[in-house]
N, CA and C atoms as a LAMMPS dump frame, in Angstrom:
ITEM: TIMESTEP
0
ITEM: NUMBER OF ATOMS
609
ITEM: BOX BOUNDS ff ff ff
-5.0000000000000000e+02 5.0000000000000000e+02
-5.0000000000000000e+02 5.0000000000000000e+02
-5.0000000000000000e+02 5.0000000000000000e+02
ITEM: ATOMS id mol type element x y z
1 1 1 N -111.968 -109.251 243.063
2 1 2 C -112.987 -108.682 244.273
3 1 3 C -114.679 -108.281 243.723
4 2 1 N -115.263 -108.637 244.622
5 2 2 C -116.369 -108.092 244.33
6 2 3 C -116.522 -106.697 244.069
7 3 1 N -117.313 -105.895 243.372
8 3 2 C -117.676 -104.61 243.404
9 3 3 C -118.44 -104.178 244.696
10 4 1 N -118.059 -103.097 245.592
11 4 2 C -118.897 -102.707 246.658
12 4 3 C -120.443 -102.374 245.95
13 5 1 N -121.299 -102.95 246.944
14 5 2 C -122.843 -102.638 246.467
15 5 3 C -123.074 -101.351 246.94
16 6 1 N -123.875 -100.546 245.932
17 6 2 C -124.147 -99.356 246.21
18 6 3 C -124.958 -99.372 247.246
19 7 1 N -124.972 -98.092 247.942
20 7 2 C -126.091 -97.821 248.924
21 7 3 C -127.136 -97.504 248.51
22 8 1 N -128.401 -97.881 248.632
23 8 2 C -129.462 -97.272 247.875
24 8 3 C -129.615 -96.203 248.419
25 9 1 N -130.216 -95.061 247.492
26 9 2 C -130.305 -93.626 247.88
27 9 3 C -131.814 -93.595 248.645
28 10 1 N -131.637 -92.867 249.734
29 10 2 C -132.92 -92.812 250.571
30 10 3 C -133.112 -91.284 250.693
31 11 1 N -132.735 -90.507 249.671
32 11 2 C -133.035 -89.067 249.783
33 11 3 C -134.618 -88.524 249.943
34 12 1 N -135.484 -89.244 249.524
35 12 2 C -136.813 -88.729 249.579
36 12 3 C -137.11 -89.284 250.952
37 13 1 N -137.087 -90.175 251.36
38 13 2 C -137.919 -90.667 252.686
39 13 3 C -137.183 -89.853 253.828
40 14 1 N -135.358 -89.668 253.686
41 14 2 C -134.973 -88.553 254.945
42 14 3 C -135.381 -87.278 254.669
43 15 1 N -135.631 -87.117 253.522
44 15 2 C -135.975 -85.585 253.372
45 15 3 C -137.506 -85.281 253.724
46 16 1 N -138.7 -86.404 253.498
47 16 2 C -139.506 -86.123 253.89
48 16 3 C -139.816 -86.075 255.341
49 17 1 N -139.189 -86.65 255.886
50 17 2 C -139.176 -86.88 257.385
51 17 3 C -138.543 -85.288 257.6
52 18 1 N -137.52 -85.03 257.062
53 18 2 C -137.38 -83.688 257.773
54 18 3 C -138.394 -82.246 257.113
55 19 1 N -138.617 -82.62 256.42
56 19 2 C -139.622 -81.319 255.976
57 19 3 C -140.766 -80.964 256.953
58 20 1 N -141.076 -79.877 256.964
59 20 2 C -141.94 -79.217 257.708
60 20 3 C -143.17 -78.685 256.782
61 21 1 N -144.205 -78.265 257.358
62 21 2 C -145.096 -77.572 256.142
63 21 3 C -144.601 -76.299 256.054
64 22 1 N -143.717 -75.549 256.953
65 22 2 C -143.434 -74.411 256.455
66 22 3 C -142.25 -74.502 255.563
67 23 1 N -141.547 -75.547 255.297
68 23 2 C -140.383 -75.943 254.223
69 23 3 C -141.182 -75.736 253.109
70 24 1 N -142.385 -76.326 252.785
71 24 2 C -143.347 -76.236 251.82
72 24 3 C -143.762 -75.009 251.348
73 25 1 N -144.369 -74.057 252.439
74 25 2 C -144.644 -72.726 252.432
75 25 3 C -143.624 -71.908 251.744
76 26 1 N -142.498 -72.177 252.149
77 26 2 C -141.146 -71.396 251.74
78 26 3 C -141.034 -71.397 250.309
79 27 1 N -141.093 -72.418 250.204
80 27 2 C -140.582 -73.026 248.738
81 27 3 C -141.605 -72.772 247.956
82 28 1 N -142.841 -72.689 248.371
83 28 2 C -144.197 -72.238 247.201
84 28 3 C -143.871 -70.514 247.306
85 29 1 N -143.678 -69.771 248.476
86 29 2 C -143.338 -68.394 248.249
87 29 3 C -142.35 -68.076 247.236
88 30 1 N -141.245 -68.882 247.44
89 30 2 C -140.016 -68.485 246.327
90 30 3 C -140.656 -68.656 244.947
91 31 1 N -141.185 -69.724 244.554
92 31 2 C -141.574 -69.931 243.119
93 31 3 C -142.87 -69.038 242.973
94 32 1 N -143.417 -68.518 243.585
95 32 2 C -144.483 -67.578 243.387
96 32 3 C -143.704 -66.203 243.043
97 33 1 N -142.82 -65.814 243.819
98 33 2 C -142.031 -64.67 243.797
99 33 3 C -141.316 -64.751 242.396
100 34 1 N -140.834 -65.872 242.047
101 34 2 C -139.814 -65.961 240.904
102 34 3 C -140.445 -66.183 239.574
103 35 1 N -141.556 -66.925 239.761
104 35 2 C -142.014 -67.582 238.579
105 35 3 C -143.531 -67.188 238.197
106 36 1 N -144.327 -67.181 239.4
107 36 2 C -145.586 -66.536 239.542
108 36 3 C -146.478 -67.891 239.654
109 37 1 N -147.877 -67.349 239.906
110 37 2 C -148.616 -68.351 240.912
111 37 3 C -148.969 -69.7 240.044
112 38 1 N -148.985 -69.492 238.705
113 38 2 C -149.242 -70.528 237.89
114 38 3 C -148.232 -71.646 237.935
115 39 1 N -147.127 -71.679 238.284
116 39 2 C -145.813 -72.499 238.543
117 39 3 C -145.911 -72.796 240.015
118 40 1 N -146.736 -72.229 240.71
119 40 2 C -146.772 -72.898 242.281
120 40 3 C -147.406 -74.29 242.003
121 41 1 N -146.971 -75.057 241.742
122 41 2 C -147.571 -76.79 241.931
123 41 3 C -146.917 -77.567 242.41
124 42 1 N -147.521 -78.886 242.997
125 42 2 C -146.981 -79.741 243.741
126 42 3 C -145.519 -80.142 243.083
127 43 1 N -145.693 -80.764 241.854
128 43 2 C -144.887 -81.383 241.226
129 43 3 C -143.396 -80.347 240.812
130 44 1 N -143.696 -78.954 240.497
131 44 2 C -142.622 -77.821 240.775
132 44 3 C -142.237 -77.98 242.136
133 45 1 N -142.596 -77.771 243.043
134 45 2 C -142.329 -77.675 244.506
135 45 3 C -141.443 -79.035 244.933
136 46 1 N -141.934 -80.25 244.679
137 46 2 C -141.212 -81.3 244.881
138 46 3 C -139.908 -81.678 244.035
139 47 1 N -139.755 -81.069 243.081
140 47 2 C -138.739 -80.642 242.451
141 47 3 C -137.442 -79.977 243.039
142 48 1 N -138.109 -78.68 243.652
143 48 2 C -137.245 -77.481 244.316
144 48 3 C -136.778 -78.458 245.323
145 49 1 N -137.563 -79.174 246.033
146 49 2 C -137.16 -79.442 247.515
147 49 3 C -136.468 -80.864 247.424
148 50 1 N -136.322 -81.654 246.228
149 50 2 C -135.708 -82.941 246.139
150 50 3 C -136.132 -83.867 246.577
151 51 1 N -137.917 -84.114 246.501
152 51 2 C -138.709 -85.041 247.194
153 51 3 C -139.868 -85.303 245.975
154 52 1 N -140.371 -86.73 246.436
155 52 2 C -141.4 -86.938 245.394
156 52 3 C -142.761 -86.164 245.575
157 53 1 N -143.632 -86.35 244.697
158 53 2 C -145.105 -85.691 244.687
159 53 3 C -145.829 -85.878 246.182
160 54 1 N -145.454 -87.107 246.32
161 54 2 C -145.963 -88.101 247.617
162 54 3 C -145.897 -87.475 248.924
163 55 1 N -144.717 -86.923 248.91
164 55 2 C -144.419 -86.224 250.139
165 55 3 C -145.411 -84.996 250.33
166 56 1 N -145.547 -84.254 249.576
167 56 2 C -146.293 -83.378 249.763
168 56 3 C -147.742 -83.672 250.596
169 57 1 N -148.081 -84.619 250.327
170 57 2 C -149.256 -84.965 250.989
171 57 3 C -149.476 -85.596 252.552
172 58 1 N -148.025 -85.595 252.921
173 58 2 C -148.06 -85.669 254.219
174 58 3 C -148.362 -84.288 255.237
175 59 1 N -148.142 -83.333 254.582
176 59 2 C -148.708 -82.267 255.351
177 59 3 C -149.799 -81.228 254.638
178 60 1 N -150.177 -81.392 253.481
179 60 2 C -151.267 -80.939 252.914
180 60 3 C -151.964 -81.717 252.049
181 61 1 N -153.327 -81.605 252.491
182 61 2 C -154.493 -82.003 251.341
183 61 3 C -154.581 -81.776 249.935
184 62 1 N -154.248 -80.789 249.654
185 62 2 C -153.89 -80.476 248.183
186 62 3 C -153.528 -78.943 248.173
187 63 1 N -153.271 -78.764 246.875
188 63 2 C -152.779 -77.506 246.367
189 63 3 C -153.346 -76.121 247.029
190 64 1 N -154.449 -76.3 247.273
191 64 2 C -155.474 -75.229 247.602
192 64 3 C -155.054 -75.104 249.017
193 65 1 N -155.052 -76.089 249.817
194 65 2 C -154.71 -75.894 251.223
195 65 3 C -153.476 -75.097 251.498
196 66 1 N -152.306 -75.398 250.497
197 66 2 C -151.33 -74.842 250.386
198 66 3 C -150.904 -73.569 250.104
199 67 1 N -151.738 -72.989 249.231
200 67 2 C -151.865 -71.847 248.903
201 67 3 C -152.754 -70.825 249.8
202 68 1 N -153.553 -71.374 250.628
203 68 2 C -154.168 -70.912 251.701
204 68 3 C -152.962 -70.639 253.062
205 69 1 N -152.264 -71.706 252.904
206 69 2 C -150.986 -71.683 254.037
207 69 3 C -150.052 -70.338 253.834
208 70 1 N -149.862 -70.172 252.227
209 70 2 C -148.944 -69.145 252.129
210 70 3 C -149.405 -68.053 252.154
211 71 1 N -150.869 -67.747 252.062
212 71 2 C -151.401 -66.239 252.266
213 71 3 C -151.313 -65.919 253.819
214 72 1 N -151.614 -67.04 254.602
215 72 2 C -151.558 -67.092 256.082
216 72 3 C -150.323 -66.771 256.693
217 73 1 N -149.203 -67.225 256.062
218 73 2 C -147.945 -67.139 256.467
219 73 3 C -147.394 -65.479 255.931
220 74 1 N -147.947 -65.467 254.776
221 74 2 C -147.783 -63.728 254.691
222 74 3 C -148.429 -62.689 255.531
223 75 1 N -149.648 -63.171 255.865
224 75 2 C -150.217 -62.092 256.531
225 75 3 C -149.683 -62.013 258.136
226 76 1 N -149.212 -63.288 258.615
227 76 2 C -148.864 -63.397 259.865
228 76 3 C -147.394 -62.423 259.974
229 77 1 N -146.655 -62.56 258.965
230 77 2 C -145.225 -61.936 258.557
231 77 3 C -145.178 -60.542 258.475
232 78 1 N -146.113 -60.224 257.64
233 78 2 C -145.838 -58.941 257.222
234 78 3 C -147.166 -57.705 257.528
235 79 1 N -147.985 -58.672 258.347
236 79 2 C -148.64 -57.635 258.711
237 79 3 C -148.8 -57.621 260.157
238 80 1 N -149.204 -59.184 260.783
239 80 2 C -149.323 -59.167 262.442
240 80 3 C -148.14 -59.069 263.189
241 81 1 N -147.042 -59.916 262.66
242 81 2 C -145.805 -59.863 263.302
243 81 3 C -145.198 -58.153 263.166
244 82 1 N -145.206 -57.733 261.96
245 82 2 C -144.597 -56.569 261.786
246 82 3 C -145.015 -55.326 262.867
247 83 1 N -146.703 -55.381 263.01
248 83 2 C -147.308 -54.273 263.728
249 83 3 C -146.909 -54.542 265.327
250 84 1 N -146.811 -55.518 265.583
251 84 2 C -146.5 -56.146 266.972
252 84 3 C -145.067 -55.508 267.272
253 85 1 N -144.289 -55.635 266.031
254 85 2 C -142.74 -55.323 266.518
255 85 3 C -143.049 -53.732 266.562
256 86 1 N -143.471 -52.866 265.701
257 86 2 C -143.512 -51.512 265.618
258 86 3 C -144.126 -50.909 266.852
259 87 1 N -144.972 -51.63 267.448
260 87 2 C -145.87 -51.323 268.634
261 87 3 C -144.872 -51.561 270.169
262 88 1 N -143.998 -52.625 269.914
263 88 2 C -143.118 -52.925 270.954
264 88 3 C -141.713 -51.987 271.053
265 89 1 N -141.43 -51.628 269.909
266 89 2 C -140.15 -50.773 269.773
267 89 3 C -140.069 -49.413 270.497
268 90 1 N -141.218 -48.786 270.073
269 90 2 C -141.661 -47.468 270.738
270 90 3 C -142.698 -47.195 271.493
271 91 1 N -142.747 -46.802 272.809
272 91 2 C -144.266 -46.255 273.311
273 91 3 C -144.703 -44.927 272.77
274 92 1 N -143.867 -44.368 272.172
275 92 2 C -144.318 -42.848 271.566
276 92 3 C -144.763 -43.043 270.284
277 93 1 N -145.953 -42.694 270.37
278 93 2 C -146.709 -42.421 268.832
279 93 3 C -146.147 -41.917 267.617
280 94 1 N -145.034 -40.807 267.992
281 94 2 C -144.494 -40.317 266.877
282 94 3 C -143.401 -41.233 266.451
283 95 1 N -142.477 -41.829 267.289
284 95 2 C -141.361 -42.759 267.148
285 95 3 C -142.01 -43.591 265.878
286 96 1 N -143.555 -44.157 266.427
287 96 2 C -143.611 -45.369 265.736
288 96 3 C -144.244 -44.916 264.306
289 97 1 N -144.908 -43.88 264.11
290 97 2 C -144.808 -43.038 262.913
291 97 3 C -143.904 -42.906 261.948
292 98 1 N -142.313 -42.519 262.674
293 98 2 C -141.291 -42.547 261.98
294 98 3 C -141.083 -43.971 261.565
295 99 1 N -141.321 -44.759 262.38
296 99 2 C -140.996 -46.264 261.961
297 99 3 C -141.678 -47.012 260.675
298 100 1 N -143.098 -46.328 260.584
299 100 2 C -143.616 -46.918 259.477
300 100 3 C -143.082 -46.124 258.153
301 101 1 N -142.853 -44.735 258.381
302 101 2 C -142.659 -44.043 257.344
303 101 3 C -140.899 -44.89 256.89
304 102 1 N -140.298 -45.506 257.744
305 102 2 C -139.173 -45.715 257.434
306 102 3 C -138.764 -47.406 256.683
307 103 1 N -139.943 -47.97 256.924
308 103 2 C -140.144 -49.306 256.359
309 103 3 C -139.725 -49.488 255.041
310 104 1 N -140.051 -48.796 253.834
311 104 2 C -139.635 -49.093 252.955
312 104 3 C -137.914 -49.389 252.489
313 105 1 N -137.076 -48.685 253.473
314 105 2 C -135.616 -48.162 253.402
315 105 3 C -135.055 -49.133 254.368
316 106 1 N -135.27 -50.405 254.677
317 106 2 C -135.119 -51.33 255.836
318 106 3 C -133.94 -52.634 255.053
319 107 1 N -132.995 -51.971 253.765
320 107 2 C -132.437 -52.812 253.102
321 107 3 C -133.039 -54.29 252.698
322 108 1 N -132.075 -55.439 253.098
323 108 2 C -132.458 -56.673 252.233
324 108 3 C -133.999 -56.908 252.767
325 109 1 N -134.366 -56.715 254.1
326 109 2 C -135.46 -57.541 254.584
327 109 3 C -136.75 -56.511 253.731
328 110 1 N -136.753 -55.286 253.594
329 110 2 C -137.597 -54.537 252.807
330 110 3 C -137.902 -54.891 251.435
331 111 1 N -136.565 -54.961 250.879
332 111 2 C -136.363 -55.614 249.28
333 111 3 C -137.097 -56.691 249.071
334 112 1 N -136.865 -57.616 250.22
335 112 2 C -137.711 -59.132 249.961
336 112 3 C -139.314 -59.089 250.161
337 113 1 N -139.597 -58.305 251.165
338 113 2 C -140.969 -58.14 251.765
339 113 3 C -141.713 -57.738 250.555
340 114 1 N -141.048 -56.575 249.802
341 114 2 C -141.627 -55.992 248.567
342 114 3 C -141.621 -57.017 247.524
343 115 1 N -140.598 -57.739 247.282
344 115 2 C -140.936 -58.709 246.144
345 115 3 C -142.175 -59.654 246.353
346 116 1 N -142.287 -60.256 247.68
347 116 2 C -143.435 -61.077 248.034
348 116 3 C -144.607 -60.221 247.802
349 117 1 N -144.567 -59.002 248.465
350 117 2 C -145.809 -58.187 248.223
351 117 3 C -146.467 -58.175 247.016
352 118 1 N -145.33 -57.806 245.824
353 118 2 C -145.789 -57.707 244.478
354 118 3 C -146.189 -59.026 243.77
355 119 1 N -145.691 -59.746 244.396
356 119 2 C -146.203 -61.074 243.548
357 119 3 C -147.738 -61.638 244
358 120 1 N -147.861 -61.367 245.626
359 120 2 C -149.337 -61.466 245.782
360 120 3 C -150.289 -60.595 245.48
361 121 1 N -149.917 -59.299 245.131
362 121 2 C -150.76 -58.225 244.892
363 121 3 C -151.022 -58.877 243.34
364 122 1 N -150.259 -59.639 242.343
365 122 2 C -150.322 -59.738 241.062
366 122 3 C -151.307 -61.033 241.008
367 123 1 N -151.043 -61.968 242.154
368 123 2 C -151.939 -63.002 242.084
369 123 3 C -153.293 -62.684 242.439
370 124 1 N -153.349 -61.418 243.432
371 124 2 C -154.713 -61.162 243.792
372 124 3 C -155.357 -60.486 242.551
373 125 1 N -154.847 -60.136 241.613
374 125 2 C -155.595 -59.682 240.464
375 125 3 C -156.388 -60.5 239.757
376 126 1 N -156.259 -61.842 240.092
377 126 2 C -156.845 -63.2 239.295
378 126 3 C -157.569 -63.743 240.111
379 127 1 N -157.399 -63.952 241.52
380 127 2 C -157.883 -64.848 242.259
381 127 3 C -158.46 -64.147 243.541
382 128 1 N -159.664 -64.804 243.766
383 128 2 C -160.577 -64.462 244.815
384 128 3 C -159.956 -64.403 246.265
385 129 1 N -159.609 -65.586 246.29
386 129 2 C -158.865 -65.772 247.696
387 129 3 C -157.812 -64.999 248.029
388 130 1 N -156.675 -64.985 246.908
389 130 2 C -155.881 -63.924 247.328
390 130 3 C -156.062 -62.35 247.395
391 131 1 N -157.077 -62.05 246.84
392 131 2 C -157.641 -60.835 246.77
393 131 3 C -158.292 -60.33 248.12
394 132 1 N -158.861 -61.312 248.871
395 132 2 C -159.554 -61.351 250.218
396 132 3 C -158.463 -60.983 251.33
397 133 1 N -157.246 -61.742 251.057
398 133 2 C -156.184 -61.707 251.87
399 133 3 C -155.356 -60.431 251.665
400 134 1 N -155.229 -59.916 250.543
401 134 2 C -154.624 -58.445 250.712
402 134 3 C -155.731 -57.306 251.037
403 135 1 N -156.737 -57.586 250.697
404 135 2 C -157.64 -56.483 251.416
405 135 3 C -157.862 -56.49 252.692
406 136 1 N -157.66 -57.499 253.383
407 136 2 C -157.629 -57.949 254.73
408 136 3 C -156.553 -57.232 255.461
409 137 1 N -155.232 -57.485 254.7
410 137 2 C -154.249 -57.111 255.282
411 137 3 C -153.921 -55.611 254.956
412 138 1 N -154.489 -55.21 253.869
413 138 2 C -154.466 -53.504 253.799
414 138 3 C -155.229 -52.964 254.753
415 139 1 N -156.577 -53.437 255.22
416 139 2 C -157.222 -52.996 256.174
417 139 3 C -156.599 -53.152 257.51
418 140 1 N -155.921 -53.852 257.882
419 140 2 C -155.249 -54.116 259.149
420 140 3 C -154.046 -53.193 259.536
421 141 1 N -153.502 -52.77 258.178
422 141 2 C -152.185 -52.261 258.462
423 141 3 C -152.669 -50.595 258.354
424 142 1 N -153.813 -50.448 257.654
425 142 2 C -154.35 -48.92 257.445
426 142 3 C -155.057 -48.623 259.118
427 143 1 N -155.586 -49.692 259.548
428 143 2 C -156.031 -49.494 261.103
429 143 3 C -154.9 -49.359 262.019
430 144 1 N -153.963 -50.073 261.913
431 144 2 C -152.748 -50.004 262.623
432 144 3 C -152.217 -48.362 262.768
433 145 1 N -152.065 -47.737 261.697
434 145 2 C -151.362 -46.454 260.977
435 145 3 C -152.555 -45.579 261.73
436 146 1 N -153.547 -45.811 261.734
437 146 2 C -154.928 -44.902 262.052
438 146 3 C -155.102 -44.79 263.831
439 147 1 N -154.666 -45.818 264.183
440 147 2 C -154.719 -45.846 265.673
441 147 3 C -153.37 -45.099 266.184
442 148 1 N -152.176 -45.197 265.34
443 148 2 C -151.125 -44.04 265.709
444 148 3 C -151.555 -42.537 265.638
445 149 1 N -152.242 -42.501 264.596
446 149 2 C -152.737 -41.08 264.342
447 149 3 C -153.644 -40.291 265.405
448 150 1 N -154.512 -41.611 265.761
449 150 2 C -155.292 -41.234 266.728
450 150 3 C -154.482 -40.709 268.22
451 151 1 N -153.543 -41.402 268.26
452 151 2 C -152.816 -41.397 269.659
453 151 3 C -152.268 -40.178 269.457
454 152 1 N -151.973 -39.682 268.388
455 152 2 C -151.383 -38.31 268.353
456 152 3 C -152.424 -37.072 268.367
457 153 1 N -153.714 -37.398 268.872
458 153 2 C -154.601 -36.48 269.097
459 153 3 C -155.752 -36.038 267.767
460 154 1 N -155.581 -37.027 266.484
461 154 2 C -156.364 -36.711 265.506
462 154 3 C -157.819 -37.497 265.646
463 155 1 N -158.623 -36.775 265.026
464 155 2 C -160.106 -37.316 265.235
465 155 3 C -160.214 -38.695 264.306
466 156 1 N -161.142 -39.455 264.664
467 156 2 C -161.061 -40.801 264.128
468 156 3 C -160.983 -40.638 262.473
469 157 1 N -161.955 -39.794 262.033
470 157 2 C -162.053 -39.489 260.646
471 157 3 C -160.853 -39.139 260.061
472 158 1 N -160.324 -38.006 260.498
473 158 2 C -158.75 -37.751 260.349
474 158 3 C -158.058 -38.536 260.232
475 159 1 N -157.954 -39.37 261.303
476 159 2 C -156.797 -40.296 261.627
477 159 3 C -156.886 -41.535 260.451
478 160 1 N -157.907 -41.714 259.882
479 160 2 C -158.102 -43.037 259.037
480 160 3 C -157.536 -42.204 257.672
481 161 1 N -158.097 -40.826 257.343
482 161 2 C -157.625 -40.308 255.891
483 161 3 C -156.105 -40.533 256.184
484 162 1 N -155.469 -39.87 257.091
485 162 2 C -154.059 -39.615 257.223
486 162 3 C -153.412 -41.153 256.78
487 163 1 N -154.001 -41.86 257.697
488 163 2 C -153.463 -43.371 257.561
489 163 3 C -153.462 -43.945 256.036
490 164 1 N -154.55 -43.483 255.531
491 164 2 C -154.567 -44.163 254.214
492 164 3 C -153.524 -43.714 253.22
493 165 1 N -153.19 -42.128 253.521
494 165 2 C -152.33 -41.523 252.541
495 165 3 C -151.127 -42.053 252.949
496 166 1 N -150.401 -42.213 253.934
497 166 2 C -149.499 -42.718 254.482
498 166 3 C -149.016 -44.178 254.169
499 167 1 N -149.969 -44.921 254.322
500 167 2 C -150.056 -46.32 253.712
501 167 3 C -149.768 -46.383 252.072
502 168 1 N -150.607 -45.547 251.343
503 168 2 C -150.101 -45.804 249.886
504 168 3 C -148.815 -45.322 249.572
505 169 1 N -148.106 -44.371 250.583
506 169 2 C -146.963 -43.623 250.281
507 169 3 C -145.948 -44.835 250.601
508 170 1 N -146.274 -45.659 251.657
509 170 2 C -145.112 -46.833 251.965
510 170 3 C -145.303 -47.813 251.06
511 171 1 N -146.698 -48.224 250.593
512 171 2 C -146.917 -49.072 249.382
513 171 3 C -146.14 -48.897 248.551
514 172 1 N -146.299 -47.52 247.754
515 172 2 C -145.633 -46.991 246.497
516 172 3 C -143.928 -47.015 247.018
517 173 1 N -143.887 -46.635 247.724
518 173 2 C -142.442 -46.448 247.892
519 173 3 C -141.688 -47.993 247.934
520 174 1 N -142.206 -48.812 248.273
521 174 2 C -141.708 -50.081 248.605
522 174 3 C -141.857 -50.765 247.214
523 175 1 N -142.619 -50.581 246.39
524 175 2 C -142.811 -51.024 245.188
525 175 3 C -141.976 -50.616 243.887
526 176 1 N -141.63 -49.423 244.158
527 176 2 C -140.818 -48.481 243.015
528 176 3 C -139.768 -47.94 243.831
529 177 1 N -138.793 -48.874 244.402
530 177 2 C -137.473 -48.586 244.741
531 177 3 C -136.445 -47.815 243.927
532 178 1 N -136.783 -48.071 242.624
533 178 2 C -135.729 -47.204 241.627
534 178 3 C -136.172 -45.495 241.536
535 179 1 N -137.269 -45.26 242.157
536 179 2 C -137.767 -43.84 241.45
537 179 3 C -136.932 -42.733 242.45
538 180 1 N -135.973 -42.228 241.76
539 180 2 C -135.171 -41.37 242.445
540 180 3 C -133.827 -41.836 243.303
541 181 1 N -132.931 -40.943 243.444
542 181 2 C -131.809 -41.39 244.263
543 181 3 C -132.139 -41.602 245.872
544 182 1 N -131.12 -42.055 246.692
545 182 2 C -131.194 -42.454 248.071
546 182 3 C -131.702 -40.924 248.759
547 183 1 N -130.955 -40.152 248.183
548 183 2 C -131.063 -38.528 248.874
549 183 3 C -132.405 -38.018 248.546
550 184 1 N -133.059 -38.196 247.214
551 184 2 C -134.254 -38.083 247.119
552 184 3 C -135.469 -38.877 247.587
553 185 1 N -135.152 -40.167 247.822
554 185 2 C -136.194 -41.067 248.714
555 185 3 C -136.145 -40.395 250.298
556 186 1 N -135.031 -40.078 250.498
557 186 2 C -135.15 -39.602 251.816
558 186 3 C -135.726 -38.277 252.291
559 187 1 N -135.489 -37.558 251.086
560 187 2 C -135.993 -36.171 251.246
561 187 3 C -137.952 -36.341 251.112
562 188 1 N -138.157 -37.483 250.478
563 188 2 C -139.512 -37.522 250.232
564 188 3 C -140.274 -38.243 251.678
565 189 1 N -139.431 -38.991 252.263
566 189 2 C -139.64 -39.323 253.435
567 189 3 C -139.865 -38.389 254.645
568 190 1 N -138.814 -37.164 254.509
569 190 2 C -139.221 -36.571 255.55
570 190 3 C -140.231 -35.482 254.95
571 191 1 N -140.599 -35.231 253.867
572 191 2 C -141.629 -34.437 253.433
573 191 3 C -142.732 -34.734 253.593
574 192 1 N -143.022 -36.318 253.917
575 192 2 C -144.475 -37.392 254.026
576 192 3 C -144.541 -36.808 255.538
577 193 1 N -143.334 -36.959 256.215
578 193 2 C -143.417 -36.656 257.608
579 193 3 C -144.477 -35.283 257.973
580 194 1 N -143.449 -34.177 257.411
581 194 2 C -144.081 -33.141 257.811
582 194 3 C -145.255 -32.797 257.421
583 195 1 N -145.646 -33.596 255.948
584 195 2 C -146.87 -33.242 255.471
585 195 3 C -148.15 -33.928 256.395
586 196 1 N -148.007 -35.095 256.876
587 196 2 C -148.732 -35.691 257.514
588 196 3 C -148.725 -35.874 259.063
589 197 1 N -147.913 -35.577 259.725
590 197 2 C -147.803 -35.587 261.204
591 197 3 C -148.643 -34.278 261.601
592 198 1 N -149.569 -34.551 262.546
593 198 2 C -150.493 -33.599 263.219
594 198 3 C -149.496 -32.882 264.056
595 199 1 N -149.777 -31.705 264.253
596 199 2 C -148.934 -30.402 265.022
597 199 3 C -148.842 -31.28 266.717
598 200 1 N -147.89 -31.035 267.37
599 200 2 C -147.654 -31.556 268.603
600 200 3 C -148.608 -30.624 269.315
601 201 1 N -149.235 -31.269 270.341
602 201 2 C -150.228 -30.298 271.067
603 201 3 C -149.433 -29.673 271.821
604 202 1 N -150.14 -28.278 272.474
605 202 2 C -149.376 -27.296 273.203
606 202 3 C -149.297 -27.817 274.534
607 203 1 N -147.939 -27.663 275.22
608 203 2 C -147.789 -28.107 276.528
609 203 3 C -148.226 -27.168 277.719
């Protein structure tokens, strides 16, 4: 009997057809977090996804376009979508404020967000495009928190100052999750709320 003819491998063509730009962005983000920006290269990502380098160019002109897409996806997920969720969750400004304070403590999602944030901030130390994206994200987040304080009756300048202090606390708590026990971190959160919350208006 003749040996059966091997079926040609079509992994690349089928994978190429199934891959989306979002898959490349996700893969690039994972490599960024685990290995750093220098390893976010087309050949590395193609290997991670099990396709050839040529498959990349179905979706992106070059590496630069992919990197811009990574930063845009991060901004949309970690800033724009997040602030929209916070606004929708509560109409009451004090509840929104508590939600902001609680962000570093939201389990796996907070841990993953912090890992991505740390990787992008490290990238921004040496790249102007990433630096600009981080600066825009910081300004947008602080602006949202300032609106919350403004809704609580703070004058504009004071609202911005309180927002900056709260934002630096949230970032610091997110990037230093091992500083203190769970009870100590919870107490810090309560202290920050007491410290930064404006007095309730007299009824």
